[in-house]
SEVO-570136 format. One record per atom (N, C-alpha, C, CB): residue number from 0; atom name; x negated, y negated, z. Coordinates in Angstrom, 3 decimals, padded with zeros to 6 digits. Each point is the difference from the previous one (the first is absolute). Glycine has a CB too. Layout:
N
REC     k    a          X          Y          Z
REC   NUM   CA          X          Y          Z
...
//
This chain:
64
REC     k    a          X          Y          Z
REC     0    N   -000.860    001.178    000.000
REC     0   CA    000.860   -001.178    000.000
REC     0    C   -000.901   -001.233    000.000
REC     0   CB    001.877    001.231    001.236
REC     1    N   -001.737   -002.084   -002.244
REC     1   CA   -000.861   -001.171   -000.074
REC     1    C    000.702   -001.296    000.360
REC     1   CB   -001.269    001.181   -001.726
REC     2    N    002.610   -001.136    001.885
REC     2   CA    000.721   -001.198    000.428
REC     2    C    001.355    000.390    000.573
REC     2   CB   -001.181   -001.379   -001.749
REC     3    N    001.718    000.480    002.550
REC     3   CA    001.345    000.145    000.552
REC     3    C    000.824   -001.173   -000.496
REC     3   CB   -000.840    001.237    002.068
REC     4    N    002.031   -000.966   -002.586
REC     4   CA    000.907   -001.067   -000.404
REC     4    C    001.203    000.049    000.919
REC     4   CB   -000.779    000.088   -002.419
REC     5    N    001.006   -001.175    003.142
REC     5   CA    001.062   -000.076    000.987
REC     5    C    000.966   -001.112   -000.367
REC     5   CB   -001.540    000.886    001.772
REC     6    N    002.811   -000.689   -001.447
REC     6   CA    001.023   -000.994   -000.268
REC     6    C    000.558   -000.501    001.325
REC     6   CB    000.568    001.084   -002.219
REC     7    N   -000.345   -002.390    002.288
REC     7   CA    000.489   -000.645    001.212
REC     7    C    001.265   -000.791   -000.311
REC     7   CB   -002.347   -000.130    000.916
REC     8    N    003.276    000.136    000.030
REC     8   CA    001.262   -000.744   -000.103
REC     8    C   -000.013   -001.099    001.056
REC     8   CB    001.260    002.046   -000.872
REC     9    N   -000.774   -003.238    000.515
REC     9   CA    000.024   -001.109    000.953
REC     9    C    000.832    000.392    001.217
REC     9   CB   -000.266   -001.679   -001.876
REC    10    N   -000.230    001.316    003.045
REC    10   CA    000.688    000.286    001.247
REC    10    C    000.448   -001.277    000.699
REC    10   CB   -001.344    002.085    000.219
REC    11    N    000.454   -003.102   -000.220
REC    11   CA    000.312   -001.210    000.755
REC    11    C   -000.933   -001.124   -000.439
REC    11   CB    000.810    001.376    001.966
REC    12    N   -000.288   -002.602   -001.911
REC    12   CA   -000.824   -001.180   -000.232
REC    12    C   -000.304   -000.650    001.339
REC    12   CB    001.009   -000.353   -002.298
REC    13    N   -002.244   -000.088    002.457
REC    13   CA   -000.378   -000.810    001.149
REC    13    C   -000.361   -001.376   -000.536
REC    13   CB   -000.834    002.020    001.345
REC    14    N    000.304   -002.888   -000.521
REC    14   CA   -000.270   -001.372   -000.422
REC    14    C   -000.904   -000.069   -001.234
REC    14   CB    000.271   -000.701    002.374
REC    15    N   -001.378    001.413   -002.354
REC    15   CA   -000.960   -000.087   -001.100
REC    15    C   -000.295    001.333   -000.675
REC    15   CB   -000.979   -001.915    001.176
REC    16    N    001.579    002.986   -000.699
REC    16   CA   -000.281    001.313   -000.562
REC    16    C    001.288    000.712   -000.375
REC    16   CB   -002.089    000.133    001.360
REC    17    N    001.938    000.890   -002.162
REC    17   CA    001.116    000.887   -000.344
REC    17    C   -000.437    001.396    000.428
REC    17   CB    000.805   -001.456   -001.990
REC    18    N    000.065    002.109    002.749
REC    18   CA   -000.317    001.334    000.519
REC    18    C    000.670    001.047   -000.882
REC    18   CB   -000.210   -000.894    002.369
REC    19    N   -000.594    001.868   -002.787
REC    19   CA    000.465    001.094   -000.842
REC    19    C   -000.164    001.316    000.743
REC    19   CB   -000.603   -001.285   -002.084
REC    20    N    001.532    002.221    001.808
REC    20   CA   -000.075    001.338    000.572
REC    20    C   -000.238    000.985   -001.135
REC    20   CB    001.538   -000.629    001.931
REC    21    N   -002.466    001.537   -001.710
REC    21   CA   -000.310    001.007   -001.008
REC    21    C    001.221    000.886   -000.242
REC    21   CB   -002.435   -000.032    000.678
REC    22    N    002.726    000.293   -001.945
REC    22   CA    001.112    000.879   -000.325
REC    22    C   -000.386    001.445    000.292
REC    22   CB    000.804   -001.611   -001.770
REC    23    N    000.164    002.389    002.213
REC    23   CA   -000.246    001.384    000.417
REC    23    C   -000.561    000.833   -001.145
REC    23   CB    001.851   -000.196    001.668
REC    24    N   -002.794    001.045   -001.314
REC    24   CA   -000.595    000.919   -000.962
REC    24    C    000.142    001.426    000.503
REC    24   CB   -001.627   -001.769   -000.750
REC    25    N    000.709    002.619    000.339
REC    25   CA    000.047    001.408    000.387
REC    25    C   -000.517    000.263    001.408
REC    25   CB   -000.272    000.550   -002.380
REC    26    N   -000.437   -001.483    002.944
REC    26   CA   -000.583    000.193    001.323
REC    26    C    000.148   -001.248    000.841
REC    26   CB   -001.616    001.632   -000.951
REC    27    N    000.813   -001.729    001.997
REC    27   CA    000.055   -001.195    000.847
REC    27    C   -000.514   -001.225   -000.760
REC    27   CB   -000.310    001.439    002.048
REC    28    N    000.691   -002.638   -001.603
REC    28   CA   -000.472   -001.217   -000.669
REC    28    C   -001.528   -000.069   -000.020
REC    28   CB    002.098   -001.176    000.714
REC    29    N   -002.629    000.644   -001.781
REC    29   CA   -001.454   -000.158   -000.130
REC    29    C   -000.425   -001.348    000.558
REC    29   CB   -000.017    001.481   -002.036
REC    30    N    000.758   -002.526    001.711
REC    30   CA   -000.281   -001.335    000.527
REC    30    C    001.075   -000.413    000.991
REC    30   CB   -001.172   -000.616   -002.131
REC    31    N    002.427    000.882    001.827
REC    31   CA    001.095   -000.369    000.898
REC    31    C    000.482   -001.399   -000.297
REC    31   CB   -000.916    001.505    001.756
REC    32    N    000.578   -002.444   -000.884
REC    32   CA    000.426   -001.386   -000.144
REC    32    C   -001.118   -000.822   -000.629
REC    32   CB    001.525    000.229    001.994
REC    33    N   -001.145   -001.100   -002.928
REC    33   CA   -000.964   -000.838   -000.705
REC    33    C    000.473   -001.447    000.091
REC    33   CB   -000.637    001.896   -001.583
REC    34    N   -000.234   -002.780    002.050
REC    34   CA    000.293   -001.432    000.069
REC    34    C   -000.783   -000.705   -001.103
REC    34   CB    000.424    000.117    002.512
REC    35    N    000.278   -000.942   -003.292
REC    35   CA   -000.646   -000.734   -001.086
REC    35    C    000.370   -001.472    000.136
REC    35   CB    000.051    002.033   -001.538
REC    36    N   -001.032   -002.895    001.395
REC    36   CA    000.237   -001.434    000.072
REC    36    C    000.919   -000.430   -001.145
REC    36   CB   -002.255   -000.350    001.097
REC    37    N    003.255   -000.467   -000.768
REC    37   CA    000.955   -000.436   -001.019
REC    37    C   -000.663   -000.810   -001.103
REC    37   CB    001.764   -000.006    001.739
REC    38    N   -002.763   -000.805   -001.417
REC    38   CA   -000.658   -000.802   -001.028
REC    38    C   -000.668    000.900   -001.047
REC    38   CB   -000.374   -001.841    001.685
REC    39    N   -000.168    002.982   -001.252
REC    39   CA   -000.665    000.920   -000.926
REC    39    C    001.018    000.669   -000.923
REC    39   CB   -001.811    000.400    001.701
REC    40    N    002.966   -000.030   -001.143
REC    40   CA    001.051    000.599   -000.827
REC    40    C    000.511   -000.995   -001.034
REC    40   CB    000.650    001.486    001.910
REC    41    N   -000.468   -002.736   -001.490
REC    41   CA    000.470   -001.033   -000.941
REC    41    C   -001.030   -000.247   -001.102
REC    41   CB    001.326   -001.072    001.849
REC    42    N   -002.597    001.145   -001.490
REC    42   CA   -001.067   -000.185   -000.987
REC    42    C    000.038    001.120   -001.047
REC    42   CB   -001.421   -001.156    001.744
REC    43    N    001.681    002.378   -001.301
REC    43   CA    000.060    001.146   -000.913
REC    43    C    001.216   -000.039   -000.919
REC    43   CB   -001.205    001.327    001.712
REC    44    N    002.324   -001.823   -001.199
REC    44   CA    001.253    000.073   -000.750
REC    44    C    000.419   -001.321   -000.632
REC    44   CB    000.671    001.798    001.528
REC    45    N   -001.392   -002.853   -001.282
REC    45   CA    000.387   -001.299   -000.535
REC    45    C    001.066   -000.689    000.829
REC    45   CB   -000.579    000.843   -002.232
REC    46    N    000.746   -000.435    003.484
REC    46   CA    000.929   -000.693    000.887
REC    46    C    000.992    000.873    000.728
REC    46   CB   -000.256   -001.856   -001.492
REC    47    N    000.529    003.044    000.985
REC    47   CA    000.979    000.877    000.631
REC    47    C   -000.634    000.856    001.100
REC    47   CB    001.287    000.040   -002.150
REC    48    N   -000.438    000.439    003.061
REC    48   CA   -000.427    000.960    001.015
REC    48    C    000.595    001.358   -000.376
REC    48   CB   -000.147   -001.805    001.826
REC    49    N   -000.673    002.757   -002.252
REC    49   CA    000.522    001.282   -000.475
REC    49    C    000.554    000.863    001.137
REC    49   CB   -001.645   -000.102   -001.870
REC    50    N    002.666    000.894    001.531
REC    50   CA    000.593    000.917    000.964
REC    50    C   -000.772    001.314    000.105
REC    50   CB    002.209   -001.033   -000.481
REC    51    N   -002.950    001.367   -000.564
REC    51   CA   -000.780    001.242    000.006
REC    51    C   -001.428   -000.280   -000.446
REC    51   CB    002.079    001.343   -000.470
REC    52    N   -003.007   -000.573    001.040
REC    52   CA   -001.413   -000.068   -000.377
REC    52    C   -000.511    001.396   -000.287
REC    52   CB   -000.332   -002.066    001.398
REC    53    N   -000.640    002.154   -002.289
REC    53   CA   -000.738    001.239   -000.207
REC    53    C   -001.453   -000.287    000.367
REC    53   CB    001.589    000.814   -001.856
REC    54    N   -002.129    000.006    002.743
REC    54   CA   -001.374   -000.174    000.472
REC    54    C   -000.805    001.227   -000.420
REC    54   CB    000.753   -001.431    001.979
REC    55    N   -001.917    001.199   -002.562
REC    55   CA   -000.897    001.081   -000.378
REC    55    C   -001.203   -000.026    000.934
REC    55   CB    000.763   -000.099   -002.425
REC    56    N   -001.053    001.249    003.032
REC    56   CA   -001.124    000.127    000.930
REC    56    C   -001.054    000.876   -000.672
REC    56   CB    001.510   -000.266    002.059
REC    57    N   -002.729   -000.283   -002.152
REC    57   CA   -001.136    000.760   -000.540
REC    57    C   -001.177   -000.153    000.962
REC    57   CB    000.790   -000.338   -002.411
REC    58    N   -001.762    001.195    002.246
REC    58   CA   -001.206   -000.049    000.817
REC    58    C   -001.080   -000.739   -000.777
REC    58   CB    000.606    002.171    001.173
REC    59    N   -001.278   -003.105   -000.509
REC    59   CA   -001.117   -000.723   -000.595
REC    59    C   -001.220    000.898    000.089
REC    59   CB    000.971   -002.275    000.623
REC    60    N   -001.475    002.700   -001.745
REC    60   CA   -001.104    000.951   -000.042
REC    60    C   -001.367   -000.643    000.176
REC    60   CB    001.397    001.383   -001.467
REC    61    N   -001.447   -002.705    001.529
REC    61   CA   -001.289   -000.683    000.155
REC    61    C   -000.586    000.263    001.386
REC    61   CB    000.746   -001.781   -001.617
REC    62    N   -002.042    001.854    001.699
REC    62   CA   -000.704    000.148    001.278
REC    62    C    000.041   -001.312    000.749
REC    62   CB   -001.504    001.769   -000.963
REC    63    N    001.673   -001.716    002.257
REC    63   CA   -000.015   -001.237    000.807
REC    63    C   -001.233   -000.047    000.854
REC    63   CB    002.486   -000.058    000.032
//
């Protein structure tokens, strides 16, 4: 497995963030709750706050 693709549904808005909950999969949640700054979401969408997000998780193979 070289990546995980997870889908999140909006759960709640706070003053400056939007809280998303991971949608159920075959097992326990991998991330669970995800908080994203509203300004960043607006920058990505041109002003809207999306109800769903897709997050891709990969491993950085570079040496640290």
